[in-house]
VEXVO-383575 format. One line per field, with one value per atom (N, C-alpha, C): residue number from 0; residue in one letter; atom name; x, y, z. Coordinates in Angstrom, 1 decimal, padded with zeros to 4 digits. Each point is the difference from the previous one (the first is absolute). Layout:
N
k	(NUM|...)
r	(A|...)
a	(CA|...)
c1	(X|...)
c2	(Y|...)
c3	(Z|...)
//
This chain:
223
k	(0|0|0|1|1|1|2|2|2|3|3|3|4|4|4|5|5|5|6|6|6|7|7|7|8|8|8|9|9|9|10|10|10|11|11|11|12|12|12|13|13|13|14|14|14|15|15|15|16|16|16|17|17|17|18|18|18|19|19|19|20|20|20|21|21|21|22|22|22|23|23|23|24|24|24|25|25|25|26|26|26|27|27|27|28|28|28|29|29|29|30|30|30|31|31|31|32|32|32|33|33|33|34|34|34|35|35|35|36|36|36|37|37|37|38|38|38|39|39|39|40|40|40|41|41|41|42|42|42|43|43|43|44|44|44|45|45|45|46|46|46|47|47|47|48|48|48|49|49|49|50|50|50|51|51|51|52|52|52|53|53|53|54|54|54|55|55|55|56|56|56|57|57|57|58|58|58|59|59|59|60|60|60|61|61|61|62|62|62|63|63|63|64|64|64|65|65|65|66|66|66|67|67|67|68|68|68|69|69|69|70|70|70|71|71|71|72|72|72|73|73|73|74|74|74|75|75|75|76|76|76|77|77|77|78|78|78|79|79|79|80|80|80|81|81|81|82|82|82|83|83|83|84|84|84|85|85|85|86|86|86|87|87|87|88|88|88|89|89|89|90|90|90|91|91|91|92|92|92|93|93|93|94|94|94|95|95|95|96|96|96|97|97|97|98|98|98|99|99|99|100|100|100|101|101|101|102|102|102|103|103|103|104|104|104|105|105|105|106|106|106|107|107|107|108|108|108|109|109|109|110|110|110|111|111|111|112|112|112|113|113|113|114|114|114|115|115|115|116|116|116|117|117|117|118|118|118|119|119|119|120|120|120|121|121|121|122|122|122|123|123|123|124|124|124|125|125|125|126|126|126|127|127|127|128|128|128|129|129|129|130|130|130|131|131|131|132|132|132|133|133|133|134|134|134|135|135|135|136|136|136|137|137|137|138|138|138|139|139|139|140|140|140|141|141|141|142|142|142|143|143|143|144|144|144|145|145|145|146|146|146|147|147|147|148|148|148|149|149|149|150|150|150|151|151|151|152|152|152|153|153|153|154|154|154|155|155|155|156|156|156|157|157|157|158|158|158|159|159|159|160|160|160|161|161|161|162|162|162|163|163|163|164|164|164|165|165|165|166|166|166|167|167|167|168|168|168|169|169|169|170|170|170|171|171|171|172|172|172|173|173|173|174|174|174|175|175|175|176|176|176|177|177|177|178|178|178|179|179|179|180|180|180|181|181|181|182|182|182|183|183|183|184|184|184|185|185|185|186|186|186|187|187|187|188|188|188|189|189|189|190|190|190|191|191|191|192|192|192|193|193|193|194|194|194|195|195|195|196|196|196|197|197|197|198|198|198|199|199|199|200|200|200|201|201|201|202|202|202|203|203|203|204|204|204|205|205|205|206|206|206|207|207|207|208|208|208|209|209|209|210|210|210|211|211|211|212|212|212|213|213|213|214|214|214|215|215|215|216|216|216|217|217|217|218|218|218|219|219|219|220|220|220|221|221|221|222|222|222)
r	(M|M|M|E|E|E|K|K|K|V|V|V|A|A|A|S|S|S|G|G|G|F|F|F|V|V|V|R|R|R|N|N|N|S|S|S|A|A|A|S|S|S|L|L|L|G|G|G|G|G|G|N|N|N|L|L|L|V|V|V|M|M|M|A|A|A|Q|Q|Q|R|R|R|N|N|N|H|H|H|F|F|F|P|P|P|S|S|S|D|D|D|I|I|I|A|A|A|T|T|T|V|V|V|L|L|L|V|V|V|V|V|V|G|G|G|S|S|S|L|L|L|V|V|V|N|N|N|L|L|L|M|M|M|N|N|N|G|G|G|L|L|L|K|K|K|S|S|S|E|E|E|E|E|E|I|I|I|T|T|T|M|M|M|E|E|E|E|E|E|F|F|F|L|L|L|R|R|R|R|R|R|T|T|T|E|E|E|L|L|L|D|D|D|S|S|S|K|K|K|S|S|S|I|I|I|L|L|L|V|V|V|S|S|S|V|V|V|K|K|K|I|I|I|L|L|L|D|D|D|W|W|W|D|D|D|R|R|R|I|I|I|M|M|M|S|S|S|I|I|I|S|S|S|A|A|A|G|G|G|T|T|T|K|K|K|M|M|M|K|K|K|L|L|L|L|L|L|F|F|F|E|E|E|T|T|T|Y|Y|Y|R|R|R|S|S|S|A|A|A|P|P|P|R|R|R|P|P|P|L|L|L|G|G|G|N|N|N|A|A|A|L|L|L|P|P|P|Y|Y|Y|L|L|L|N|N|N|A|A|A|A|A|A|L|L|L|M|M|M|A|A|A|K|K|K|I|I|I|S|S|S|R|R|R|C|C|C|V|V|V|S|S|S|S|S|S|N|N|N|G|G|G|M|M|M|V|V|V|V|V|V|S|S|S|D|D|D|C|C|C|R|R|R|F|F|F|A|A|A|F|F|F|G|G|G|A|A|A|Y|Y|Y|G|G|G|T|T|T|K|K|K|H|H|H|A|A|A|I|I|I|R|R|R|A|A|A|T|T|T|K|K|K|V|V|V|E|E|E|E|E|E|F|F|F|L|L|L|T|T|T|G|G|G|K|K|K|V|V|V|V|V|V|S|S|S|V|V|V|D|D|D|V|V|V|L|L|L|Y|Y|Y|E|E|E|A|A|A|V|V|V|M|M|M|L|L|L|L|L|L|R|R|R|S|S|S|I|I|I|V|V|V|V|V|V|L|L|L|D|D|D|D|D|D|D|D|D|T|T|T|S|S|S|Y|Y|Y|P|P|P|A|A|A|Y|Y|Y|R|R|R|S|S|S|S|S|S|L|L|L|A|A|A|A|A|A|G|G|G|F|F|F|L|L|L|F|F|F|E|E|E|F|F|F|F|F|F|S|S|S|H|H|H|L|L|L|V|V|V|E|E|E|G|G|G|N|N|N|A|A|A|K|K|K|S|S|S|P|P|P|N|N|N|G|G|G|Y|Y|Y|V|V|V|N|N|N|G|G|G|Y|Y|Y|S|S|S|T|T|T|L|L|L|M|M|M|N|N|N|L|L|L)
a	(N|CA|C|N|CA|C|N|CA|C|N|CA|C|N|CA|C|N|CA|C|N|CA|C|N|CA|C|N|CA|C|N|CA|C|N|CA|C|N|CA|C|N|CA|C|N|CA|C|N|CA|C|N|CA|C|N|CA|C|N|CA|C|N|CA|C|N|CA|C|N|CA|C|N|CA|C|N|CA|C|N|CA|C|N|CA|C|N|CA|C|N|CA|C|N|CA|C|N|CA|C|N|CA|C|N|CA|C|N|CA|C|N|CA|C|N|CA|C|N|CA|C|N|CA|C|N|CA|C|N|CA|C|N|CA|C|N|CA|C|N|CA|C|N|CA|C|N|CA|C|N|CA|C|N|CA|C|N|CA|C|N|CA|C|N|CA|C|N|CA|C|N|CA|C|N|CA|C|N|CA|C|N|CA|C|N|CA|C|N|CA|C|N|CA|C|N|CA|C|N|CA|C|N|CA|C|N|CA|C|N|CA|C|N|CA|C|N|CA|C|N|CA|C|N|CA|C|N|CA|C|N|CA|C|N|CA|C|N|CA|C|N|CA|C|N|CA|C|N|CA|C|N|CA|C|N|CA|C|N|CA|C|N|CA|C|N|CA|C|N|CA|C|N|CA|C|N|CA|C|N|CA|C|N|CA|C|N|CA|C|N|CA|C|N|CA|C|N|CA|C|N|CA|C|N|CA|C|N|CA|C|N|CA|C|N|CA|C|N|CA|C|N|CA|C|N|CA|C|N|CA|C|N|CA|C|N|CA|C|N|CA|C|N|CA|C|N|CA|C|N|CA|C|N|CA|C|N|CA|C|N|CA|C|N|CA|C|N|CA|C|N|CA|C|N|CA|C|N|CA|C|N|CA|C|N|CA|C|N|CA|C|N|CA|C|N|CA|C|N|CA|C|N|CA|C|N|CA|C|N|CA|C|N|CA|C|N|CA|C|N|CA|C|N|CA|C|N|CA|C|N|CA|C|N|CA|C|N|CA|C|N|CA|C|N|CA|C|N|CA|C|N|CA|C|N|CA|C|N|CA|C|N|CA|C|N|CA|C|N|CA|C|N|CA|C|N|CA|C|N|CA|C|N|CA|C|N|CA|C|N|CA|C|N|CA|C|N|CA|C|N|CA|C|N|CA|C|N|CA|C|N|CA|C|N|CA|C|N|CA|C|N|CA|C|N|CA|C|N|CA|C|N|CA|C|N|CA|C|N|CA|C|N|CA|C|N|CA|C|N|CA|C|N|CA|C|N|CA|C|N|CA|C|N|CA|C|N|CA|C|N|CA|C|N|CA|C|N|CA|C|N|CA|C|N|CA|C|N|CA|C|N|CA|C|N|CA|C|N|CA|C|N|CA|C|N|CA|C|N|CA|C|N|CA|C|N|CA|C|N|CA|C|N|CA|C|N|CA|C|N|CA|C|N|CA|C|N|CA|C|N|CA|C|N|CA|C|N|CA|C|N|CA|C|N|CA|C|N|CA|C|N|CA|C|N|CA|C|N|CA|C|N|CA|C|N|CA|C|N|CA|C|N|CA|C|N|CA|C|N|CA|C|N|CA|C|N|CA|C|N|CA|C|N|CA|C|N|CA|C|N|CA|C|N|CA|C|N|CA|C|N|CA|C|N|CA|C|N|CA|C|N|CA|C|N|CA|C|N|CA|C|N|CA|C|N|CA|C|N|CA|C|N|CA|C|N|CA|C|N|CA|C|N|CA|C|N|CA|C|N|CA|C|N|CA|C|N|CA|C)
c1	(-001.3|000.1|000.2|-000.5|000.1|001.4|000.9|001.5|000.7|-000.6|000.7|-000.2|001.1|-000.1|-000.9|-000.6|-000.9|-001.4|-001.0|-001.3|-000.1|000.7|-000.1|000.6|001.1|000.7|-001.0|-000.5|-000.9|-001.2|-000.5|-001.2|000.3|001.3|000.4|000.6|000.7|000.8|-000.8|000.6|-000.7|000.9|-000.6|000.7|001.0|-000.6|000.8|001.2|-000.1|001.1|001.1|-000.4|000.9|000.8|-000.6|000.7|000.9|-000.5|000.9|001.2|-000.2|001.2|001.0|-000.6|000.9|000.7|-000.7|000.6|001.0|-000.3|000.8|001.1|-000.4|000.9|000.6|-000.3|000.5|-000.5|-001.2|-000.6|-000.2|000.4|-000.1|-001.5|-000.8|-001.4|-000.4|-000.8|-000.5|-001.0|-000.8|-001.1|000.6|001.0|000.6|000.5|000.7|000.5|-001.1|-001.1|-001.2|-000.5|-000.1|-000.6|000.9|001.3|000.9|-000.3|-000.6|-000.2|-001.2|-000.8|-001.2|-000.9|000.5|-000.9|000.5|-000.9|000.3|-000.3|000.8|-000.1|-000.4|-001.0|-000.4|000.6|000.8|000.6|-000.4|-000.1|-000.3|001.0|000.5|000.9|-000.5|-000.6|-000.7|-001.2|000.0|-001.1|000.3|001.2|000.5|-000.3|-000.7|-000.3|000.6|000.5|000.6|-000.2|000.0|-000.1|001.2|000.7|001.2|-000.1|000.9|000.1|000.6|-000.3|000.5|001.5|000.6|001.5|000.6|-000.7|000.5|-000.2|-001.0|-000.3|001.1|000.4|001.0|001.4|000.3|001.3|000.2|-001.1|000.1|000.7|000.4|000.5|-001.0|000.5|-000.9|-001.1|-001.3|-001.1|000.2|-000.4|000.1|-001.3|-000.1|-001.2|-001.2|000.3|-001.0|-000.7|000.6|-000.5|-001.0|-001.0|-001.1|-000.2|000.0|-000.3|-001.5|-000.7|-001.4|-000.7|000.5|-000.6|001.0|-000.4|000.8|-001.0|000.3|-000.9|000.7|-000.7|000.5|-000.6|000.9|-000.4|-000.7|-000.8|-000.6|001.1|000.5|001.1|-000.3|-001.2|-000.4|000.1|-000.3|000.0|001.4|000.9|001.3|000.9|-000.5|000.7|-000.7|-001.1|-000.7|-000.6|-000.7|-000.7|-001.5|-000.6|-001.5|-000.7|-001.3|-000.8|000.0|000.2|-000.1|001.4|001.0|001.3|000.6|001.1|000.6|001.2|000.2|001.1|-000.4|001.0|-000.3|000.9|-000.5|000.7|000.4|001.3|000.6|000.4|-000.3|000.4|000.3|001.1|000.4|000.8|-000.2|000.9|000.8|001.2|000.9|000.6|000.3|000.6|000.7|001.2|000.8|000.4|-000.2|000.3|000.3|000.6|000.3|-001.2|-001.2|-001.2|-001.0|-000.8|-000.9|-001.1|-000.5|-001.0|000.4|-000.7|000.3|000.9|000.7|000.7|001.5|000.4|001.4|000.1|001.1|000.2|000.6|-000.3|000.4|001.5|000.6|001.3|-000.1|-001.1|-000.2|-001.5|-000.6|-001.4|000.0|-001.0|-000.1|-001.5|-000.3|-001.3|000.3|-000.5|000.3|-001.3|000.0|-001.2|000.5|-000.8|000.4|-001.3|000.0|-001.0|000.6|-000.6|000.5|-001.0|000.5|-000.9|000.7|-000.7|000.6|000.7|001.2|000.8|-000.6|-000.1|-000.6|000.9|001.3|000.9|000.6|-000.4|000.5|-001.0|000.4|-001.0|000.3|000.9|000.4|-000.9|000.3|-000.8|000.8|-000.5|000.6|-000.3|001.0|-000.2|-000.3|-001.3|-000.3|000.3|-000.1|000.3|000.2|000.8|000.2|000.5|-000.2|000.4|000.5|001.2|000.6|000.5|-000.4|000.4|000.7|001.1|000.7|000.3|-000.1|000.3|000.5|000.4|000.3|001.3|000.9|001.2|001.2|-000.1|001.1|000.1|-001.0|000.0|-000.9|-000.1|-000.8|-001.5|-000.3|-001.4|-000.2|-001.2|-000.3|000.3|000.4|000.4|-000.7|-000.1|-000.4|001.2|000.0|001.1|-000.3|000.2|-000.4|000.8|001.3|000.9|-000.4|-000.5|-000.5|-001.3|-000.8|-001.3|000.2|000.9|000.3|000.6|000.9|000.6|-001.0|-001.0|-001.0|-001.1|-000.3|-001.2|000.3|-001.0|000.1|000.7|000.5|000.7|-000.8|000.3|-000.7|000.7|-000.7|000.5|000.7|001.3|000.8|001.0|000.7|001.0|001.2|000.3|001.1|-000.4|-001.2|-000.5|000.0|-000.5|-000.1|001.4|000.9|001.4|000.6|-000.2|000.5|-000.7|-001.3|-000.8|000.5|000.3|000.4|001.4|000.9|001.3|-000.1|-000.9|-000.2|-000.6|-000.9|-000.7|001.1|000.9|001.1|000.8|000.2|000.7|-000.7|-001.4|-000.8|-000.3|-000.3|-000.3|001.4|000.5|001.3|-000.2|000.6|-000.2|001.0|-000.3|000.9|001.1|001.1|001.1|-000.3|-000.8|-000.3|-001.3|-000.5|-001.2|000.3|-000.9|000.2|-000.4|000.6|-000.4|000.0|001.0|000.0|-000.2|000.7|-000.1|-001.4|-000.6|-001.4|-001.0|000.1|-001.0|000.1|001.2|000.2|-000.6|000.2|-000.5|-001.5|-000.6|-001.5|-000.6|000.6|-000.5|000.1|001.1|000.1|-001.0|-000.2|-000.9|-001.5|-000.4|-001.3|-000.3|000.9|-000.2|-000.1|000.8|000.0|-001.3|-000.4|-001.3|-001.2|000.0|-001.1|-000.2|001.1|-000.1|000.2|000.4|000.4|-001.1|-001.3|-001.0|-000.3|000.6|-000.2|001.1|001.0|001.1|-000.3|000.2|-000.2|000.9|-000.5|000.7|001.3|000.1|001.2|001.0|-000.2|000.9|001.3|001.1|001.4|000.5|000.8|000.6|001.2|000.6|001.2|001.2|000.0|001.1|-000.4|-001.1|-000.3|-000.9|-000.5|-000.8|-001.4|-000.6|-001.4|-000.9|-001.1|-000.9|000.5|001.3|000.5|000.0|-000.6|-000.2|001.4|000.8|001.3|000.9|000.0|000.9|-000.4|-001.3|-000.5|000.1|-000.3|000.0|001.3|001.1|001.3|000.9|-000.6|000.8|000.7)
c2	(038.0|-001.0|-001.4|-000.2|-001.3|-000.4|001.0|-000.2|-000.4|000.1|-000.3|-001.5|-000.7|-001.5|-000.7|-001.1|-000.9|000.1|-000.5|000.0|-000.7|-001.1|-000.8|000.8|000.7|000.8|001.2|000.6|001.2|-000.4|-001.2|-000.5|-000.4|-000.3|-000.6|001.1|000.9|001.0|001.2|001.0|001.2|001.2|001.1|001.3|000.3|-000.2|000.2|-000.9|-001.2|-001.0|000.4|000.4|000.5|001.2|000.9|001.2|-000.2|-000.9|-000.3|-000.8|-000.9|-000.7|001.0|001.0|001.0|000.8|000.3|000.8|-000.8|-001.2|-000.8|-000.9|-000.5|-001.0|000.6|001.3|000.6|-000.7|-000.5|-000.7|001.0|-000.3|001.0|000.1|000.7|000.1|001.0|-000.4|000.9|001.0|-000.6|000.8|001.1|-000.3|001.1|001.1|-000.3|001.1|000.9|-000.6|000.8|000.9|-000.6|000.8|001.1|-000.1|001.0|001.4|000.1|001.3|000.7|-000.7|000.7|-000.8|-000.4|-000.8|000.2|-000.3|000.1|-001.3|-000.3|-001.3|000.3|-000.7|000.1|-001.2|000.3|-001.0|000.1|-001.1|-000.1|-000.8|000.5|-000.7|000.2|-001.1|000.2|000.9|001.0|001.0|001.2|000.0|001.1|-000.2|001.0|-000.1|001.2|-000.2|001.1|-000.3|001.1|000.0|000.6|-000.7|000.4|-000.3|000.6|-000.2|-001.4|-000.6|-001.3|000.0|001.1|000.1|000.0|000.7|000.0|-001.4|-000.7|-001.3|-001.0|000.1|-000.9|000.3|001.2|000.4|-000.3|-000.2|-000.3|-001.3|000.0|-001.2|-001.1|-001.2|-001.2|-000.1|-000.1|-000.2|-001.2|000.2|-001.1|-000.7|-001.0|-000.8|000.7|001.2|000.8|001.0|000.2|001.0|-000.7|000.8|-000.5|001.1|-000.5|000.9|-000.1|001.1|000.0|000.3|001.0|000.3|000.8|000.1|000.8|000.9|001.2|001.0|000.6|-000.3|000.5|001.4|001.0|001.4|000.3|001.1|000.5|000.7|-000.6|000.6|001.3|000.2|001.3|001.1|-000.4|001.0|000.3|-001.1|000.3|000.7|-000.1|000.7|001.4|000.3|001.2|000.2|-001.0|000.0|000.1|001.0|000.2|-000.2|-000.3|-000.1|001.3|-000.1|001.1|000.7|-000.5|000.6|-000.7|000.7|-000.5|-000.9|-000.3|-000.9|-001.4|-000.9|-001.4|-000.8|-001.1|-000.9|-001.2|-000.3|-001.2|-001.0|-001.2|-001.1|-001.3|-000.5|-001.3|-000.8|-001.4|-000.9|-000.8|-000.4|-000.7|-001.2|-001.1|-001.1|-000.8|-000.5|-000.9|-001.2|-001.2|-001.2|-001.1|-001.1|-001.1|-000.5|000.1|-000.4|001.2|000.3|001.2|-000.2|-001.2|-000.3|-001.2|-000.1|-001.2|000.4|-001.0|000.1|000.5|000.5|000.5|001.3|000.1|001.2|001.0|001.3|001.0|000.4|000.4|000.6|001.4|000.7|001.3|000.3|000.8|000.5|001.5|000.6|001.5|000.4|001.1|000.7|001.5|000.5|001.4|000.8|001.1|000.9|001.4|000.8|001.4|000.8|001.2|001.0|000.9|000.1|000.7|001.0|001.1|001.0|000.6|000.6|000.7|001.2|000.2|001.2|001.2|001.1|001.1|000.7|-000.2|000.7|-000.9|-001.3|-000.9|-001.1|-000.9|-001.1|-001.2|000.1|-001.1|-000.2|-001.0|-000.3|000.2|000.6|000.3|-001.0|-000.5|-000.9|000.9|000.0|000.8|-000.7|-001.3|-000.8|-001.4|-000.8|-001.4|-000.8|-001.3|-001.0|-001.2|-000.4|-001.2|-001.0|-001.3|-001.0|-001.1|-000.5|-001.2|-001.0|-001.3|-001.0|-001.3|-000.9|-001.4|000.0|001.0|000.0|-000.3|-000.6|-000.4|000.8|000.9|000.7|-000.6|000.4|-000.6|000.2|001.2|000.3|001.0|000.2|001.0|001.4|000.9|001.4|001.0|001.2|001.1|000.7|000.3|000.7|001.5|000.5|001.4|001.0|-000.3|001.0|000.2|-001.1|000.0|000.8|-000.3|000.7|001.6|000.3|001.5|000.6|-000.8|000.5|000.3|-000.9|000.1|000.9|000.2|000.9|001.4|000.5|001.4|000.1|-001.1|000.0|-000.5|000.6|-000.5|-001.3|-001.0|-001.3|000.1|-000.3|000.0|-001.1|-000.2|-001.0|000.4|001.2|000.5|-000.2|000.3|-000.2|-001.4|-000.9|-001.4|-000.6|000.5|-000.5|000.3|001.2|000.3|-000.8|-000.2|-000.7|-001.5|-000.6|-001.4|-000.1|001.0|000.0|000.1|000.8|000.2|-001.3|-000.6|-001.3|-001.1|000.0|-001.1|000.2|001.2|000.2|-000.4|-000.1|-000.3|-001.5|-000.6|-001.5|-000.7|-000.2|-000.6|-001.4|-001.0|-001.4|-000.5|-001.0|-000.6|-000.8|-000.2|-000.6|-001.4|-000.8|-001.4|-000.1|001.1|-000.1|-000.5|-000.9|-000.6|001.0|-000.1|000.8|001.5|000.6|001.4|001.0|-000.2|000.9|000.0|-001.2|-000.1|000.6|-000.2|000.6|001.5|000.6|001.4|000.6|-000.7|000.5|000.0|-001.0|-000.1|001.3|000.5|001.2|001.2|000.1|001.1|-000.2|-001.2|-000.3|000.3|-000.4|000.2|001.5|000.8|001.4|000.7|-000.4|000.6|-000.4|-001.2|-000.5|000.8|000.2|000.8|001.3|000.7|001.4|000.1|-001.1|000.2|000.5|-000.4|000.5|001.5|000.6|001.5|000.8|-000.7|000.6|000.1|001.1|000.1|-000.9|-000.6|-001.0|000.5|001.3|000.5|000.6|-000.2|000.6|-000.7|000.8|-000.5|-000.2|-001.0|-000.3|000.8|000.1|000.7|-000.4|-001.2|-000.5|000.0|000.6|000.2|-001.0|-001.0|-001.1|000.6|-000.4|000.3|-000.9|000.6|-000.7|-000.3|000.1|-000.2|-001.4|-000.9|-001.4|-000.7|000.1|-000.7|000.5|001.3|000.5|-000.5|000.1|-000.3|-001.5|-000.8|-001.4|-000.6|000.7|-000.6|000.6|000.7|000.6|-001.2)
c3	(007.8|001.0|-000.6|-001.3|-000.6|-000.3|000.0|-000.2|001.2|001.2|001.2|000.4|000.0|000.4|-001.0|000.5|-000.8|000.7|-000.7|000.5|001.3|000.1|001.3|001.2|-000.3|001.1|000.3|-001.0|000.3|000.8|-000.2|000.7|001.4|000.3|001.3|000.9|-000.6|000.7|000.4|000.6|000.4|-000.3|-000.1|-000.2|001.2|001.2|001.2|000.1|-000.4|000.1|-001.0|-001.2|-001.0|000.5|000.6|000.4|001.2|000.9|001.2|-000.5|-000.9|-000.6|-000.6|-000.7|-000.6|001.1|001.1|001.1|000.8|000.3|001.0|-000.7|-001.2|-000.7|-001.3|-000.3|-001.2|-001.3|000.1|-001.2|-001.1|-001.2|-001.1|-000.5|000.8|-000.3|-001.0|-001.0|-001.0|000.6|000.9|000.6|000.9|000.7|000.9|-000.9|-001.1|-000.8|-000.6|-000.4|-000.5|001.1|001.2|001.1|000.6|-000.3|000.5|-000.6|-001.2|-000.6|000.7|000.8|000.6|000.8|001.2|000.9|001.5|000.9|001.4|000.7|001.0|000.7|001.4|000.5|001.4|000.8|001.0|000.8|001.5|000.7|001.4|000.7|001.1|000.9|001.4|000.6|001.3|-000.2|000.8|000.0|-000.9|-000.5|-000.9|-001.4|-000.7|-001.4|-000.7|-001.2|-000.7|-001.5|-000.8|-001.4|-000.7|-000.8|-000.7|-001.5|-000.7|-001.5|-000.2|-001.2|-000.3|-000.1|-000.5|000.0|001.4|001.0|001.4|000.6|-000.4|000.5|-000.4|-001.3|-000.5|000.5|000.4|000.5|001.5|000.7|001.4|000.4|001.3|000.5|-000.2|-000.2|-000.3|001.1|-000.4|000.9|000.9|001.3|000.9|000.2|000.8|000.1|000.6|000.7|000.6|-000.9|-001.2|-000.9|-001.0|-000.3|-000.9|-001.1|-001.2|-001.2|-000.1|000.4|000.1|-001.4|-000.7|-001.3|-000.8|-001.3|-001.0|-000.7|000.0|-000.6|-001.3|-001.1|-001.3|-000.2|-000.2|000.0|-001.3|000.0|-001.2|-000.8|-001.1|-000.7|-000.6|-000.5|-000.5|001.0|001.3|001.1|000.4|000.1|000.5|-001.1|-001.3|-001.0|-000.3|000.8|-000.1|-001.4|-000.5|-001.3|000.3|-000.5|000.2|-001.3|000.1|-001.2|-000.8|-001.4|-000.8|-000.3|000.7|-000.3|-001.2|-000.6|-001.2|000.4|001.2|000.4|-000.1|-000.2|-000.3|001.0|000.5|000.9|-000.8|000.0|-000.7|001.1|-000.2|001.0|-000.8|000.2|-000.6|001.0|-000.1|000.7|-001.0|000.5|-000.9|000.8|-000.8|000.7|-001.1|000.4|-000.9|000.8|-000.5|000.7|-001.0|000.4|-000.9|-000.8|000.6|-000.7|000.2|-001.0|000.2|001.0|000.2|001.0|000.9|001.1|000.8|001.2|000.5|001.3|-000.2|-001.1|-000.2|000.7|000.9|000.7|-001.0|000.2|-001.0|000.1|-001.2|000.0|000.6|-000.4|000.5|-000.3|001.0|-000.3|000.3|-000.5|000.1|000.0|000.6|000.0|-000.2|-001.1|-000.4|-000.1|000.6|-000.1|-000.2|-000.8|-000.3|-000.3|000.4|-000.4|-001.0|-001.2|-001.1|-000.5|-000.6|-000.6|-001.2|-000.9|-001.2|000.4|-000.5|000.2|-000.7|000.6|-000.6|-001.0|000.1|-000.8|-001.1|-000.1|-001.0|-000.2|-000.9|-000.3|000.9|000.9|000.9|001.2|000.7|001.2|001.3|001.0|001.2|001.1|000.7|001.1|001.3|000.4|001.2|001.3|000.0|001.2|-000.5|000.8|-000.4|001.2|-000.1|001.0|-000.7|000.3|-000.6|001.0|-000.1|000.9|-000.8|000.6|-000.6|001.0|-000.3|000.9|-000.6|000.8|-000.4|-000.9|000.2|-000.9|000.8|001.2|000.8|001.3|000.2|001.3|001.0|001.2|001.0|-000.2|-000.5|-000.2|-001.1|-000.5|-001.0|000.5|-000.8|000.3|-000.9|000.5|-000.8|-000.5|-001.3|-000.7|000.2|001.2|000.3|-000.7|-000.2|-000.7|-001.5|-000.6|-001.4|000.0|001.0|000.1|000.1|000.8|000.2|-001.2|-000.7|-001.2|-001.1|-000.2|-001.1|000.3|001.2|000.4|-000.5|-000.8|-000.6|-001.3|-000.5|-001.3|-001.2|-001.2|-001.2|-000.4|-000.3|-000.4|-001.4|000.0|-001.3|000.1|-001.1|000.0|001.0|-000.1|000.9|001.5|000.4|001.3|000.4|-000.9|000.3|000.1|-000.8|000.1|001.4|000.5|001.3|001.1|-000.2|001.0|000.1|-001.2|000.0|000.7|-000.3|000.6|001.5|000.5|001.4|000.6|-000.7|000.5|000.1|-000.9|000.1|001.2|000.5|001.2|001.3|-000.1|001.1|000.1|-001.2|000.0|000.0|001.2|000.2|000.5|-000.6|000.4|000.9|000.9|000.8|-000.8|000.6|-000.8|-000.4|000.7|-000.3|-000.8|-000.6|-000.8|-001.4|-000.4|-001.4|-001.0|-001.2|-001.2|000.4|000.6|000.4|-001.1|-001.1|-001.1|-000.6|-000.1|-000.6|000.9|001.3|000.9|000.0|000.0|-000.1|-001.2|-001.2|-001.2|-000.1|000.8|000.0|000.7|001.0|000.7|-001.0|-000.7|-001.0|-001.1|-000.4|-001.1|000.4|001.2|000.4|000.2|000.5|000.1|-001.3|-001.0|-001.3|-000.7|000.1|-000.6|000.5|001.3|000.6|-000.6|-000.3|-000.5|-001.5|-000.7|-001.4|-000.9|000.3|-000.9|000.1|001.0|000.2|-000.7|-000.6|-000.7|-001.4|-000.7|-001.4|-000.8|-001.0|-000.8|-000.6|-000.3|-000.7|000.9|001.4|000.9|000.0|000.2|000.0|001.4|000.2|001.3|000.1|001.2|000.3|-000.9|-000.5|-000.9|-001.4|-000.4|-001.4|-000.6|000.8|-000.5|-000.3|-001.0|-000.3|000.9|000.5|000.9|001.4|000.2|001.3|000.5|-000.7|000.6|000.1|-001.1|000.0|001.1|000.3|001.0|001.4|000.3|001.3|000.3|-001.0|000.3|000.0|-000.5|000.0|001.1|001.0|001.0|000.8)
//
């Protein structure tokens, strides 16, 4: 949270205001992107109350003056990923952000929240992605999105350079910027770089990429 805005803004603003700005005014919120991977929003309109996911909340028609954001519930990620005590599965979670300045009031070029449940493959030395959730925002779209096609592609696969190469290519087809967005190539490369960085430590150092590069880094970062 210390990377979101400045101390003065954090002390004056509210979580609800940030999320409503993201929903109504397409504000590039870092908080909304993080919450897309696993949270619920409670809304009230008149006497009607409903609970929806953060992604559904952001996709909805702009809230009117009669709608109230009552609360935000952050889910137990160990529970939604079905990780119980004593299991050999591990939960990975990282947030990423790139902006003109690392801290302060600079709006991001792109932000991301990546979460994955991994376990050791019984037939190899690799790590298997049992489940995952990826959110990307602030790259020129109206609101943060879940990269569901990438999630479905990686689920059940052993992490390797080949697999990451295909995942990055798929992600590039999902993170599509509006025509008037500044630095389009840079923003697109950030999404690929964040995804690769998230999984890179799970890839063996001597692995070869589809184009023959050792370690795979050169190929994936130069797509």
